[in-house]
C-alpha positions in Angstrom: 0.0 0.0 0.0 1.3 3.4 -0.9 2.1 5.9 1.8 -1.0 8.0 1.0 -3.4 5.1 0.5 -6.2 4.7 3.1 -8.3 1.7 4.2 -12.0 2.4 4.7 -14.2 0.0 6.6 -18.0 0.3 5.9 -20.1 -1.3 8.7 -23.6 -1.3 7.2 -26.3 -4.1 7.0 -27.7 -3.1 3.6 -25.7 -4.4 0.5 -26.9 -1.4 -1.5 -25.6 1.1 1.2 -22.3 -0.7 1.4 -22.0 -0.7 -2.4 -22.9 2.9 -2.7 -20.5 4.0 0.0 -17.8 1.8 -1.7 -18.1 3.9 -4.8 -17.2 7.1 -3.1 -14.9 9.2 -5.3 -11.2 9.3 -4.6 -8.3 7.1 -5.5 -6.0 5.1 -3.3 -8.8 3.7 -1.1 -9.1 0.1 0.0 -12.7 -0.5 0.9 -13.7 -3.2 3.4 -17.4 -4.2 4.0 -19.0 -5.6 7.1 -22.7 -6.5 7.6 -22.5 -7.2 11.4 -20.8 -6.0 14.5 -18.7 -9.2 14.6 -17.5 -8.8 11.1 -16.6 -5.2 11.7 -14.6 -6.0 14.8 -12.8 -8.8 12.9 -11.9 -6.6 10.0 -10.8 -3.8 12.3 -8.4 -6.1 14.2 -7.1 -7.7 11.0 -6.7 -4.6 8.7 -6.4 -1.5 10.9 -8.5 0.8 8.8 -8.0 4.5 8.8 -11.7 5.4 8.7 -14.7 3.4 9.8 -18.3 4.4 8.6 -20.9 2.9 10.9 -24.6 2.8 9.9 -27.1 3.2 12.6 -28.9 0.1 11.4 -26.0 -2.2 12.1 -27.8 -5.3 13.5 -27.3 -7.1 16.7 -26.4 -10.7 15.9 -28.3 -11.9 18.9 -31.6 -10.5 17.6 -31.2 -10.3 13.8 -30.9 -13.1 11.4 -28.4 -11.1 9.3 -25.5 -12.2 11.4 -24.8 -15.4 9.5 -23.2 -14.9 6.0 -25.5 -17.4 4.4 -28.6 -15.4 5.4 -27.4 -12.1 3.8 -29.0 -10.9 0.6 -26.8 -11.2 -2.5 -24.7 -8.1 -3.0 -25.1 -6.2 -6.3 -22.5 -6.7 -9.1 -19.6 -4.2 -8.8 -20.4 -3.1 -12.4 -24.0 -2.1 -11.5 -24.4 1.7 -11.2 -24.9 3.1 -7.6 -28.4 4.1 -6.7 -29.0 7.9 -6.3 -29.0 9.5 -2.8 -30.0 8.5 -0.2 -28.6 5.3 -1.7 -31.4 3.0 -0.7 -35.1 3.3 -1.1 -36.5 5.2 1.9 -37.5 2.7 4.6 -40.9 2.9 6.3 -41.0 5.4 9.1 -39.6 4.1 12.3 -41.0 5.4 15.6 -38.4 5.4 18.4 -38.8 6.4 22.0 -36.7 9.5 22.7 -33.4 8.5 24.4 -34.0 4.7 23.8 -30.8 3.2 22.5 -31.3 -0.5 23.0 -32.1 -1.0 19.2 -28.8 0.9 18.4 -26.5 -0.9 20.8 -24.3 -2.5 18.1 -23.3 0.9 16.9 -22.3 1.9 20.4 -20.7 -1.5 21.1 -18.5 -1.1 18.0 -17.4 2.4 19.0 -16.8 1.3 22.6 -14.8 -1.8 21.5 -12.6 0.2 19.2 -11.9 3.0 21.6 -12.1 1.7 25.2 -11.4 -2.0 24.8 -8.8 -2.0 22.0 -7.4 1.4 22.7 -7.3 2.5 19.1 -7.3 6.3 19.2 -6.0 6.7 15.7 -8.9 5.5 13.5 -11.5 8.0 12.5 -15.0 6.9 13.3 -18.1 8.3 11.4 -21.6 7.3 12.6 -24.6 7.7 10.2 -27.9 8.3 12.0 -31.5 9.2 11.2 -32.2 13.0 11.6 -34.3 12.5 14.8 -31.8 10.1 16.5 -30.2 12.8 18.7 -29.5 10.4 21.6 -27.5 8.0 19.4 -25.4 10.8 18.0 -24.7 12.2 21.4 -23.8 8.8 22.9 -21.6 7.8 20.0 -19.7 11.0 20.2 -19.3 10.6 24.0 -17.9 7.1 23.5 -15.3 8.4 21.1 -16.8 8.7 17.6 -15.2 11.6 15.6 -18.2 12.5 13.6 -21.9 11.9 13.4 -23.8 12.6 10.2 -27.5 12.7 9.5 -29.1 10.8 6.7 -29.8 11.3 3.9 -26.3 12.3 2.8 -24.9 14.2 -0.1 -22.1 12.1 -1.6 -19.7 15.1 -1.9 -20.2 15.9 1.8 -19.5 12.3 2.9 -16.5 12.1 0.6 -15.1 15.3 2.1 -15.6 13.9 5.7 -13.9 10.7 4.8 -10.9 12.7 3.3 -10.7 14.7 6.6 -10.8 11.6 8.6 -8.1 9.9 6.5 -5.8 12.9 7.0 -6.3 12.9 10.7 -5.8 9.1 10.9 -2.6 9.3 8.9 -1.3 12.1 11.1 -2.2 10.3 14.3 -0.3 7.2 13.1 2.7 9.1 12.1 2.7 10.8 15.5 2.3 7.5 17.3 5.1 6.0 15.3 7.4 8.9 16.2 6.3 8.6 19.8 7.0 4.9 19.9 10.4 5.4 18.3 11.2 8.1 20.8 10.1 5.9 23.7 12.4 3.2 22.5 15.3 5.6 22.3 14.6 7.0 25.7 14.5 3.4 27.1 17.9 2.9 25.7 19.1 6.1 27.3 17.7 5.0 30.6 19.5 1.7 30.3 22.8 3.5 29.7 22.1 5.8 32.6 21.7 2.8 34.9 25.2 1.7 33.9 26.6 5.1 34.9 25.4 4.6 38.5 27.4 2.5 41.0 26.5 -1.1 40.9 28.4 -2.2 44.1 30.0 -0.7 47.1 33.8 -0.6 47.8 34.8 -3.0 50.5 35.6 -0.9 53.5 35.3 -2.2 57.1 32.3 -0.7 58.8 30.9 0.9 55.6 27.2 0.3 54.6 25.7 2.0 51.6 22.1 1.9 50.3 20.5 3.9 47.5 17.1 4.7 46.1 16.7 5.6 42.5 13.3 6.1 40.9 13.2 8.1 37.6 9.9 9.9 36.9 10.2 8.8 33.3 12.5 6.7 31.2 15.5 9.0 31.7 16.5 10.9 34.7 18.3 14.1 35.6 19.3 12.8 39.1 22.8 11.4 39.7 24.5 9.8 42.7 27.9 8.2 43.1 30.4 6.9 45.7 33.9 5.6 45.3 37.2 5.4 47.1 39.7 8.0 46.3 43.3 6.9 45.6 45.0 6.5 49.0 47.4 9.3 49.7 49.6 10.7 52.5 47.9 14.1 52.6 46.3 13.2 55.9 49.5 11.8 57.3 48.3 8.2 57.3 47.3 7.1 53.8 43.9 6.1 55.2 40.8 5.5 53.0 38.6 8.4 51.8 35.2 7.7 50.4 33.8 10.4 48.1 30.0 10.6 47.9 28.1 12.7 45.4 24.5 13.4 44.7 23.3 15.9 42.0 20.1 17.1 40.4 19.9 18.5 36.9 17.1 21.0 36.3 14.3 19.8 34.0 13.3 16.3 32.8 13.7 14.0 29.8 16.5 13.6 27.3 18.2 17.0 28.0 18.4 16.5 31.7 19.7 12.9 31.1 22.4 14.2 28.8 23.5 16.8 31.3 23.5 14.2 34.0 26.0 12.2 32.0 28.2 15.2 31.7 28.1 15.8 35.5 29.0 12.2 36.0 31.9 12.4 33.6 33.2 15.5 35.3 33.0 13.9 38.7 34.8 10.8 37.6 37.4 12.8 35.6 38.4 14.5 38.8 38.9 11.1 40.4 41.0 9.9 37.5 43.0 13.1 37.9 43.6 12.2 41.5 45.0 8.9 40.6 47.4 10.6 38.1 48.5 13.1 40.7 49.2 10.2 43.2 51.3 8.4 40.6 53.3 11.6 40.1 53.8 12.0 43.9 51.6 15.1 44.0 49.2 15.9 46.8 45.5 15.3 46.2 43.3 18.0 44.7 41.1 19.7 47.4 37.4 18.9 47.2 36.7 22.6 46.7 38.9 22.7 43.6 37.1 19.6 42.2 33.8 21.4 42.6 35.2 24.6 41.1 36.4 22.7 38.0 33.1 21.0 37.6 31.3 24.3 37.8 33.7 25.9 35.3 33.1 23.2 32.7 29.3 23.4 33.3 29.4 27.2 32.8 31.2 26.6 29.5 28.5 24.1 28.4 25.3 25.6 29.7 26.2 29.0 31.0 24.0 30.7 28.4 21.1 28.4 29.0 18.4 28.2 31.7 19.8 24.8 32.9 21.6 24.4 36.2 22.8 21.7 38.5 22.6 21.3 42.3 25.3 19.1 43.9 26.4 17.8 47.2 29.9 16.3 47.3 31.6 15.0 50.4 34.8 13.2 51.4 34.5 10.8 54.3 38.0 10.2 55.8 37.9 6.9 57.7 41.1 7.6 59.6 40.5 11.1 60.8 36.8 10.4 61.2 35.7 13.6 59.4 33.3 14.6 56.6 34.4 17.4 54.4 31.6 18.7 52.1 30.4 21.3 49.7 26.7 21.8 49.2 26.1 23.7 45.9 22.5 24.7 46.1 21.3 21.2 46.9 18.8 19.9 49.4 20.2 19.8 53.0 22.0 16.6 53.8 21.2 15.0 57.1 24.0 14.0 59.4 23.5 11.6 62.3 26.0 11.4 65.1 26.8 8.3 67.1 24.3 9.3 69.8 21.4 9.6 67.4 21.4 13.4 67.0 20.6 14.7 63.5 22.0 17.9 62.0 21.1 19.5 58.7 23.9 20.4 56.3 22.3 23.2 54.2 23.7 24.8 51.0 26.9 26.6 51.5 27.7 27.5 47.9 25.8 28.6 44.7 24.3 26.1 42.4 26.4 25.1 39.4 26.3 26.1 35.7 25.3 29.8 36.0 28.5 31.7 36.8 32.0 31.2 38.0 32.3 31.1 41.8 34.7 30.2 44.6 33.7 27.3 46.9 34.4 26.7 50.5 34.2 23.3 52.2 32.9 22.7 55.7 34.1 19.9 58.0 32.1 17.8 60.5 33.0 14.8 62.7 32.2 11.4 61.2 33.3 8.8 63.7 32.0 5.2 63.9 28.3 5.3 64.5 27.8 8.3 62.1 25.3 8.2 59.2 24.7 10.5 56.2 21.5 10.8 54.2 21.5 12.6 50.8 18.4 13.1 48.7 16.9 15.0 45.8 13.9 17.3 45.9 11.6 14.8 44.1 11.0 13.2 47.5 9.2 16.3 48.8 7.9 17.9 45.6 4.5 16.1 45.4 0.9 16.8 46.4 -0.7 15.3 49.5 -4.4 15.0 50.1 -6.2 18.3 49.9 -4.0 19.6 47.2 -1.2 20.9 49.4 2.5 20.3 48.5 4.4 18.2 51.0 7.3 20.6 50.9 10.9 20.3 52.2 10.2 21.1 55.9 7.4 18.5 56.3 9.7 15.9 54.5 12.5 16.6 56.9 10.1 16.3 59.9 9.1 12.8 58.6 12.6 11.7 57.7 14.7 12.8 60.6 13.1 10.3 63.0 13.9 7.5 60.6 17.6 8.6 60.6 17.6 8.9 64.4 16.5 5.2 64.6 19.5 4.4 62.5 18.3 1.2 60.8 16.7 0.5 57.4 16.5 4.3 57.0 15.4 4.3 53.3 12.7 1.7 53.9 11.5 3.6 57.0 11.5 6.9 55.0 9.4 5.4 52.2 6.9 4.0 54.8 6.6 7.5 56.4 6.0 9.1 53.1 3.4 6.5 52.2 1.6 7.2 55.5 1.6 10.9 54.6 0.1 10.1 51.3 -2.9 8.4 53.0 -1.5 4.8 52.8 -1.0 4.8 49.0 2.4 5.2 47.2 3.2 8.9 47.0 2.4 10.5 43.6 6.0 11.5 42.9 6.2 13.9 39.9 9.9 14.3 39.8 12.9 12.0 39.8 13.5 10.5 43.2 17.0 9.6 44.5 18.4 9.0 48.0 21.7 7.8 49.3 22.3 6.5 52.8 25.8 6.0 54.2 26.4 4.3 57.6 29.7 3.9 59.3 29.9 1.1 61.9 32.9 0.3 64.1 35.1 -2.0 62.1 36.1 -5.5 63.3 39.7 -5.8 64.3 41.9 -7.2 61.6 39.6 -6.2 58.7 41.2 -4.6 55.7 40.3 -2.1 53.0 39.9 -3.2 49.4 40.0 -0.6 46.7 37.6 -0.8 43.7 
């Protein structure tokens, strides 16, 4: 079939009506004919027509003898001329009760089956009705018919309506094909994104890491990471340092996912640079310089755009028992001490990607028993019952007791949010990411294993 050809399905009980409609002017049309609801459904499933014309007199197989092929009148020869409008001889007047649709249920059943049951939103449905059949027209349109025409018809009008329906059906199918192709590509992007996230934790005595990652669509603008920095002598001991990062790119979809991959590349590039500096006997690059370089690259890439990145980066030194961090416009991290007290670590630097800036790190104790919870704003940017937004403050009020308890923090946090949503899963609108790091006292004799 050529790209501009259309398939037209005529669902009408009268052979004369079907034949007359078949002879509508226009080239490139494949015409299918059905005398019953069952035939129409079968042809719709098998041939996927662009346009379906449904006669109001389409019979119900349960109450009409015309359901069986052997009982149908013989159709006229294709060479016989079509009868003049209104195609068939006028039938005897039919008296119908206003609003009574029982005798027209096959028409509605066909529309309902195509739209609601089969989910075909592309085909253009035209229903032909008697002039006084207002209820049938209204109900058919409510169920998803695109057009409802009154008999008798002028052939040029019907031909024009079919042409309009064909154009709309072709456009709908092209859009759906494009959408399907885009969905497949986004699914591949999401698959690649998952490979950019850490799949396992470095072996470090006393270290426990859990993560929550739930994109709002196929691709995400959220990013988290954790890895051991190359051991160095800058702290006087060569002890292990775990770098933890969480970031949120503005926006959604492919653009945010692409920028997320850039952020990840920049974060990892700085780590690779640390290994090179160690090999050359040079001291490690400060965390502030790492964030500065990431920001500088982002300004070069998106400085003239409305995009931006929020980021929390921290280095946990397992020998000195400290956490050094920079919070560039990100949600406040939650830090739990060994006694169960929880502190908030708010933003201490501008968000990234807008302009050049200097960054200052802060330092907090992180001895055994300490825990750190990082998250993105998708966890609090959703609507609770009554239409109010949960908001960051309410989220922190729900989450801080989970962190104080110190066990299964992410599971407890999700349960608290579900309770706030009335017992149902929260209707998250944005990407949702959280990272929980717990430091336990190591067992004597355990060793550190690098990635």
